[in-house]
Structures are given as C-alpha cells and as structure tokens.
C-alpha positions as CSV (number, residue, x, y, z in Angstrom):
1,X,275.6,-20.6,-28.1
2,X,273.0,-22.3,-25.9
3,X,272.2,-20.4,-22.7
4,X,270.8,-23.4,-20.9
5,X,273.4,-26.1,-20.4
6,X,271.0,-28.6,-18.8
7,X,268.1,-28.5,-21.2
8,X,269.7,-27.4,-24.5
9,X,268.4,-27.5,-28.0
10,X,270.2,-30.2,-30.0
11,X,268.7,-29.3,-33.5
12,X,271.2,-27.3,-35.5
13,X,270.6,-25.4,-38.8
14,X,273.0,-24.4,-41.6
15,X,274.1,-20.8,-42.2
16,X,273.0,-18.9,-45.3
17,X,275.8,-19.2,-47.9
18,X,274.1,-17.7,-51.0
19,X,271.8,-14.8,-51.9
20,X,268.1,-15.3,-51.2
21,X,264.8,-13.7,-52.2
22,X,261.7,-13.9,-49.9
23,X,258.5,-12.1,-49.2
24,X,259.3,-11.4,-45.5
25,X,262.5,-11.7,-43.7
26,X,262.6,-12.0,-39.9
27,X,265.8,-11.2,-38.1
28,X,266.2,-13.0,-34.8
29,X,265.6,-16.6,-33.7
30,X,264.4,-16.0,-30.2
31,X,260.7,-16.5,-29.2
32,X,259.7,-13.1,-30.7
33,X,261.2,-14.0,-34.1
34,X,259.9,-17.5,-34.2
35,X,256.4,-16.4,-33.2
36,X,256.4,-13.7,-35.9
37,X,257.7,-16.2,-38.6
38,X,255.2,-18.8,-37.5
39,X,252.2,-16.4,-37.7
40,X,253.4,-15.1,-41.1
41,X,253.7,-18.6,-42.6
42,X,250.3,-19.5,-41.3
43,X,248.9,-16.6,-43.3
44,X,250.7,-18.0,-46.5
45,X,253.6,-15.5,-46.6
46,X,256.9,-16.6,-48.0
47,X,259.0,-16.1,-44.9
48,X,262.6,-16.8,-44.0
49,X,264.5,-16.2,-40.7
50,X,268.1,-15.5,-39.9
51,X,269.7,-15.8,-36.5
52,X,273.3,-14.8,-35.7
53,X,273.7,-17.6,-33.2
54,X,271.3,-20.4,-32.6
55,X,267.5,-20.6,-32.4
56,X,266.4,-20.1,-28.9
57,X,269.9,-19.0,-28.0
58,X,271.0,-16.2,-25.6
59,X,268.0,-14.3,-24.1
60,X,265.2,-16.8,-24.9
61,X,267.2,-19.7,-23.7
62,X,268.3,-18.0,-20.5
63,X,264.6,-17.3,-19.5
64,X,263.0,-19.4,-16.8
65,X,260.1,-20.1,-19.2
66,X,257.4,-19.2,-16.6
67,X,254.1,-18.6,-18.3
68,X,252.3,-15.9,-16.4
69,X,249.8,-13.1,-17.2
70,X,250.6,-9.6,-18.2
71,X,253.8,-7.9,-19.4
72,X,255.9,-7.9,-16.2
73,X,253.9,-6.2,-13.5
74,X,251.2,-7.6,-11.2
75,X,247.6,-6.7,-12.1
76,X,247.1,-4.0,-9.6
77,X,250.4,-2.1,-10.4
78,X,249.5,-2.7,-14.0
79,X,246.4,-0.6,-13.6
80,X,248.5,2.3,-12.4
81,X,250.7,1.9,-15.5
82,X,248.2,1.1,-18.3
83,X,244.8,2.0,-16.9
84,X,242.0,-0.4,-15.8
85,X,240.6,-1.2,-19.2
86,X,243.9,-1.9,-21.0
87,X,245.2,-4.0,-18.0
88,X,242.1,-6.1,-18.1
89,X,242.5,-6.7,-21.8
90,X,246.2,-7.5,-21.3
91,X,245.5,-10.1,-18.6
92,X,242.7,-11.8,-20.5
93,X,244.6,-11.9,-23.7
94,X,247.7,-13.4,-22.1
95,X,245.5,-15.9,-20.3
96,X,244.5,-17.1,-23.8
97,X,248.2,-17.3,-24.8
98,X,248.9,-19.5,-21.8
99,X,246.1,-21.8,-22.9
100,X,247.4,-21.8,-26.5
101,X,250.9,-22.9,-25.4
102,X,249.4,-25.6,-23.2
103,X,247.4,-27.0,-26.1
104,X,250.6,-27.2,-28.2
105,X,252.8,-28.5,-25.5
106,X,252.1,-32.3,-26.1
107,X,253.4,-31.9,-29.6
108,X,256.6,-30.2,-28.6
109,X,259.6,-31.5,-26.7
110,X,259.7,-28.4,-24.6
111,X,259.5,-29.7,-21.0
112,X,256.1,-28.1,-20.4
113,X,254.5,-28.5,-17.0
114,X,251.3,-27.1,-15.6
115,X,252.6,-26.8,-12.1
116,X,251.0,-23.5,-10.8
117,X,252.9,-20.8,-9.0
118,X,252.8,-19.0,-5.6
119,X,253.7,-15.4,-5.1
120,X,254.9,-15.1,-1.5
121,X,254.4,-12.3,1.0
122,X,257.5,-11.7,3.1
123,X,256.1,-8.8,5.2
124,X,252.8,-7.1,6.0
125,X,253.0,-4.8,3.0
126,X,253.4,-7.8,0.7
127,X,250.5,-9.5,2.4
128,X,248.2,-6.5,1.8
129,X,249.4,-6.5,-1.9
130,X,248.6,-10.2,-2.5
131,X,245.2,-9.8,-0.9
132,X,244.4,-6.8,-3.2
133,X,245.8,-8.8,-6.2
134,X,243.6,-11.7,-5.3
135,X,240.4,-9.6,-5.2
136,X,241.2,-7.9,-8.5
137,X,241.9,-11.1,-10.4
138,X,238.8,-12.8,-8.9
139,X,236.7,-9.9,-10.2
140,X,238.3,-10.4,-13.6
141,X,237.4,-14.1,-13.5
142,X,241.0,-15.4,-13.3
143,X,241.3,-18.1,-10.5
144,X,243.6,-17.5,-7.6
145,X,243.8,-18.8,-4.0
146,X,244.9,-16.9,-0.9
147,X,247.2,-18.9,1.3
148,X,247.8,-18.3,5.0
149,X,251.2,-18.8,6.7
150,X,250.1,-22.3,7.8
151,X,248.7,-23.3,4.3
152,X,251.9,-22.1,2.7
153,X,254.1,-24.0,5.1
154,X,252.4,-27.2,4.1
155,X,253.7,-26.8,0.5
156,X,257.0,-25.0,1.3
157,X,258.0,-26.0,4.8
158,X,261.6,-24.6,5.0
159,X,260.7,-20.9,5.5
160,X,257.7,-19.3,7.2
161,X,256.2,-16.5,5.1
162,X,253.4,-14.2,5.9
163,X,251.2,-15.9,3.2
164,X,250.8,-15.9,-0.5
165,X,248.6,-16.1,-3.5
166,X,248.5,-19.2,-5.7
167,X,247.9,-19.2,-9.5
168,X,247.0,-22.6,-10.7
169,X,247.0,-21.6,-14.4
170,X,250.7,-20.8,-14.5
171,X,253.0,-23.2,-16.3
172,X,256.5,-23.5,-17.4
173,X,258.5,-24.5,-20.5
174,X,262.1,-24.8,-21.6
175,X,261.9,-21.8,-23.8
176,X,264.7,-22.5,-26.3
177,X,263.2,-26.0,-26.9
178,X,259.8,-24.4,-27.4
179,X,261.2,-22.0,-30.0
180,X,263.0,-24.8,-31.8
181,X,260.0,-27.1,-31.7
182,X,257.7,-24.5,-33.1
183,X,260.2,-23.9,-36.0
184,X,260.1,-27.6,-36.8
185,X,256.4,-28.0,-36.5
186,X,255.8,-25.2,-38.9
187,X,258.6,-26.1,-41.3
188,X,260.2,-22.6,-41.0
189,X,263.1,-21.7,-43.3
190,X,265.8,-20.7,-40.8
191,X,269.5,-20.0,-41.1
192,X,271.6,-20.1,-38.0
193,X,275.0,-18.5,-37.7
194,X,273.9,-15.8,-40.0
195,X,274.2,-12.2,-38.6
196,X,272.6,-9.2,-40.2
197,X,275.3,-6.7,-41.0
198,X,273.1,-4.0,-42.6
199,X,269.7,-3.3,-44.0
200,X,268.4,-0.8,-46.5
201,X,265.1,0.1,-48.0
202,X,264.9,1.2,-51.6
203,X,261.5,1.6,-53.2
204,X,259.5,-1.6,-53.0
205,X,262.2,-3.8,-51.6
206,X,264.4,-4.2,-48.5
207,X,268.0,-5.4,-48.9
208,X,269.7,-7.2,-45.9
209,X,273.4,-8.0,-46.0
210,X,274.7,-10.8,-43.9
211,X,278.4,-11.8,-43.4
212,X,278.2,-14.1,-46.4
213,X,275.1,-13.3,-48.5
214,X,272.5,-10.8,-49.5
215,X,268.7,-11.1,-49.0
216,X,266.1,-9.2,-50.8
217,X,262.6,-9.0,-49.3
218,X,259.4,-7.0,-49.6
219,X,259.1,-6.5,-45.8
220,X,261.5,-6.9,-42.8
221,X,260.8,-7.8,-39.2
222,X,263.5,-6.9,-36.7
223,X,263.1,-9.3,-33.7
224,X,266.5,-8.9,-32.0
225,X,267.5,-8.7,-28.4
226,X,270.0,-6.0,-27.2
227,X,269.9,-3.7,-30.3
228,X,266.2,-3.1,-30.9
229,X,266.5,0.1,-32.9
230,X,268.4,3.4,-32.9
231,X,266.6,6.4,-31.4
232,X,264.8,4.9,-28.5
233,X,267.6,5.9,-26.1
234,X,266.6,6.0,-22.5
235,X,263.3,4.3,-23.1
236,X,265.0,0.9,-22.9
237,X,267.2,-0.5,-20.1
238,X,269.3,-3.6,-20.1
239,X,268.2,-6.2,-17.5
240,X,269.8,-9.5,-16.6
241,X,269.2,-12.6,-14.5
242,X,271.1,-15.6,-13.3
243,X,269.7,-19.1,-12.9
244,X,271.5,-21.6,-10.6
245,X,270.7,-25.3,-10.8
246,X,271.8,-27.8,-8.1
247,X,273.2,-31.1,-8.7
248,X,270.6,-33.9,-8.7
249,X,269.4,-34.4,-5.1
250,X,266.9,-36.6,-3.3
251,X,266.0,-33.7,-1.1
252,X,263.5,-32.2,-3.6
253,X,260.4,-33.8,-2.1
254,X,261.5,-32.5,1.4
255,X,262.0,-28.9,0.1
256,X,259.0,-28.9,-2.3
257,X,256.2,-31.3,-1.2
258,X,254.2,-29.8,-4.1
259,X,255.8,-29.0,-7.5
260,X,255.2,-25.3,-7.7
261,X,257.1,-22.1,-8.7
262,X,257.6,-19.6,-6.0
263,X,258.5,-15.9,-6.5
264,X,258.9,-12.8,-4.4
265,X,257.2,-9.4,-4.9
266,X,260.1,-7.0,-5.4
267,X,260.6,-5.5,-8.8
268,X,263.9,-7.4,-9.0
269,X,262.3,-10.5,-7.8
270,X,263.5,-14.0,-6.9
271,X,262.2,-17.3,-8.1
272,X,262.8,-20.8,-6.7
273,X,261.3,-24.1,-7.6
274,X,262.0,-27.8,-8.3
275,X,262.8,-29.1,-11.8
276,X,262.9,-32.8,-11.9
277,X,265.5,-33.9,-9.3
278,X,267.2,-30.4,-9.1
279,X,266.6,-27.3,-7.0
280,X,266.5,-24.1,-9.1
281,X,267.2,-20.5,-7.9
282,X,266.6,-17.6,-10.3
283,X,267.7,-14.0,-9.4
284,X,267.2,-10.7,-11.0
285,X,269.2,-8.8,-8.3
286,X,272.7,-10.1,-9.1
287,X,275.5,-10.6,-6.5
288,X,273.3,-12.1,-3.8
289,X,273.5,-15.7,-4.9
290,X,275.0,-17.2,-1.7
291,X,272.8,-15.2,0.6
292,X,269.6,-16.3,-1.3
293,X,270.6,-19.9,-1.3
294,X,270.8,-19.8,2.5
295,X,267.5,-17.8,2.6
296,X,265.4,-20.1,0.6
297,X,267.1,-23.5,1.3
298,X,268.1,-23.4,5.0
299,X,269.5,-26.7,6.2
300,X,269.8,-28.1,2.7
301,X,273.1,-28.6,0.9
302,X,272.7,-26.7,-2.4
303,X,275.6,-28.0,-4.4
304,X,275.7,-25.9,-7.6
305,X,275.9,-27.9,-10.9
306,X,275.3,-25.2,-13.5
307,X,274.9,-21.4,-13.7
308,X,273.6,-19.5,-16.7
309,X,272.1,-16.2,-17.5
310,X,271.8,-13.4,-20.1
311,X,271.0,-9.7,-20.6
312,X,268.1,-8.4,-22.6
313,X,266.4,-5.2,-23.6
314,X,263.5,-4.1,-21.4
315,X,261.4,-1.0,-22.1
316,X,261.1,1.1,-18.9
317,X,257.3,1.5,-19.4
318,X,256.7,-2.3,-19.2
319,X,255.5,-2.5,-22.9
320,X,257.1,-4.5,-25.7
321,X,258.3,-2.7,-28.8
322,X,255.9,-3.8,-31.6
323,X,255.2,-1.7,-34.6
324,X,256.2,-0.3,-37.9
325,X,259.5,1.6,-38.1
326,X,259.2,2.5,-41.7
327,X,256.8,1.6,-44.5
328,X,258.4,-1.8,-44.9
329,X,260.2,-2.5,-41.7
330,X,258.6,-3.7,-38.4
331,X,260.0,-4.1,-34.9
332,X,259.2,-6.9,-32.5
333,X,261.6,-6.6,-29.6
334,X,262.1,-5.7,-25.9
335,X,259.7,-8.3,-24.6
336,X,260.7,-7.8,-20.9
337,X,260.0,-10.0,-17.9
338,X,257.2,-12.0,-19.4
339,X,259.1,-12.6,-22.6
340,X,257.7,-15.9,-23.7
341,X,254.1,-14.7,-23.4
342,X,254.7,-11.2,-24.8
343,X,256.7,-12.7,-27.7
344,X,253.9,-15.1,-28.5
345,X,251.2,-12.4,-28.4
346,X,253.4,-9.9,-30.3
347,X,254.2,-12.4,-33.0
348,X,250.5,-13.1,-33.6
349,X,250.0,-9.5,-34.4
350,X,252.9,-9.2,-36.9
351,X,250.9,-10.3,-40.1
352,X,248.2,-7.8,-39.5
353,X,250.8,-5.1,-38.6
354,X,252.5,-5.6,-42.0
355,X,249.1,-5.1,-43.7
356,X,248.6,-1.9,-41.9
357,X,246.2,-3.2,-39.3
358,X,246.1,-1.8,-35.8
359,X,244.4,-2.8,-32.5
360,X,244.6,-1.9,-28.8
361,X,247.8,-3.9,-28.4
362,X,249.7,-2.5,-31.3
363,X,248.6,1.0,-30.2
364,X,250.0,0.2,-26.7
365,X,253.3,-1.2,-27.9
366,X,254.1,1.1,-30.8
367,X,257.8,2.1,-30.8
368,X,256.6,5.5,-32.1
369,X,256.0,6.4,-28.4
370,X,259.7,7.0,-28.4
371,X,261.7,9.5,-30.4
372,X,262.9,7.7,-33.5
373,X,265.2,9.3,-36.0
374,X,264.9,12.6,-34.2
375,X,261.1,12.9,-34.5
376,X,258.3,11.9,-32.2
377,X,255.6,10.3,-34.2
C-alpha cells in the first residue's frame, strides 16, 4: 500500500508465482533494498528482490525525502556519539551521496528539488547550537550560512525566530518514486506482493519460502523495516512520523517567499515547507498536529487534504544495521532519521560486504555490536 497519497508510485510489479534460483536475493523493496540490489547488479551479480507490499511502500514512502548529511544527528552532537574522525567521515561521505542523487535526479521522475534547508533556533540555547554547528561545518568545508532574526524573517515572515543556519546543499525527493525509478533504470528483477515466510541456510545455499513459492540463492540480504533481526532487543526502537498536506492554496508565496525546508532542533523535531501549491507539516512528536499548525502557520487557513505516516525501526545509537549475520546472510535495515541517505550509502557497501570486505562504515554499523543469538560477537 502506498504511504504517500499525493505523490504515489504508479508502476506495479507481479508477485512471484513459481520457484526461483538466483545468486543473491534481497528481501525488502524500500530504499535500503533497492540500493542494495542496484549495487549488486552493477557488480554483475544475478540478483532478485521480493517485497511483501509495493516498492517504496510503507516506511520509505512515508519519509519526507529530505537529503541531509549524517545519520540523524547534527554534526556537533554526532562528535559526542561517534567521535571527531568518524563524524567527519560520515558527513563527507553523505555529502557525496547527496551529490550522487542530484546527478541521477534528471533521469528519474522523483520530484527532486535542490531547495536548501534552514534549521531554526527558537531560543538562546538553540541559537548557541546553530552557531557551533556553523563553525564546525565550515571547518569541515561544508557550506552553511548563519541567519539573524531579521534575515530569517525575510524568507519566513510568519514567525519570528532567534535565527538559524542555512544549508544550501540540502535537497528533497519523493522517496517512493526514487526507489521505483532506480529499479526501472537498472532493470531490477522485482516481485511485489511476495512476503518472505521463512529462510534457512544449508551448506552453500539459502532457501527462502514465500507464501506461494520457494527461492534458492547463494546469499541473502535482509533489508526489511520493522523486523530487522531477532536478538537485537532493546538496541532498536520504533519511531513514527505524520505528514500533513494542505489543500492547494494561493498562500504559499506569502508563507514561503523562498522555497526552503525548515526544521526545528529537538530530537523529535518538526519540519514545515512548501511543496508545489501545498503547505506541508511533518511531525515526529505525535498528537500535537493542531497546535503546530497554529504555531507555524498563524493567520493562514491550513485546510488539511491528506495525512500519512508510518513507523520504522531506529537503532538507539544512531547507526544503521549493516553487516553479516551469518556466513551467507547480510542485514541492511534500521536506517533511522536520514533513511534515504543512509540506505543509499549502506546499499553501496553490500557487494563488498558479501565478499568479506570491511571498512570504517561497516565497522560502525555492524549488527554484531548487539547480542545476536545469545552471543556478543
């Protein structure tokens, strides 16, 4: 089922009706699965993908599709979590991912826009944080601009904030459409409406059973959403968001003189932005929809047209789950708040991972950091 009712994917794919043999099977048709399958096919692997619903469906389709650095934190808090060297690598690597997606965007009907974004400071503490973030990113060579209250009011006049920091490199896509477009561009073999019922390793093969067929493969990649793997336990939490789209309105230029994405600095942050002739509000703290409409759009009639959202798995330590679970089965899941970017980067590592290769990113994201199967690896 499509999560996004306004910008859905129209391409549909048949279910698997008969047994199949392939080199690598990917389970999950969200961005992590599509990115993994795409990278594998580029390396010449015989790869197939099964998805229980539709490509780009629940979690991927419910994402706002904002393309931003990192894995869900800001840079300065990221240093506290990962250390200086790893955080710098993560920001520079994800900056390259943003550029890669931008270069592919003209070939994909994915609603890409290079609009930039502004992180807003609502109090003095926020203001100190954006100033510190600006200095850190400038040192790293990533362009940002500090905005005063007056400068911010010129591009978002409805509410006076303390200031903000502008990121010109930030873009946005319709994520489900991006996933589907990548699948078409690469000619991936995909079966929708095909849930995995069970999987089992036996010697040099993995057998996956679906509701109507059986698949034999040499290696398996699990790229699912809410059920990443047994044994991780409290290391993963379930997070959700809701996106509210207004009816088409001629007030968009009044509210947003410049087409930018705005977001707040809480861990459960808010985003608000224009998309065509609609006003969009995205919330990670649920139950405050009416209050936040009044907060960010005072004096504007926000007539709700569509509401959508989804839950997904998010590791508590802000790292995706990417690594080998067994000799023949890999995991690529739990992509978190920057799901599109993390999925793209994680997928690019899967071919090497299946060949036994490691680097700083796969060391960072290995699911073996949790207790799996009763043993800590």
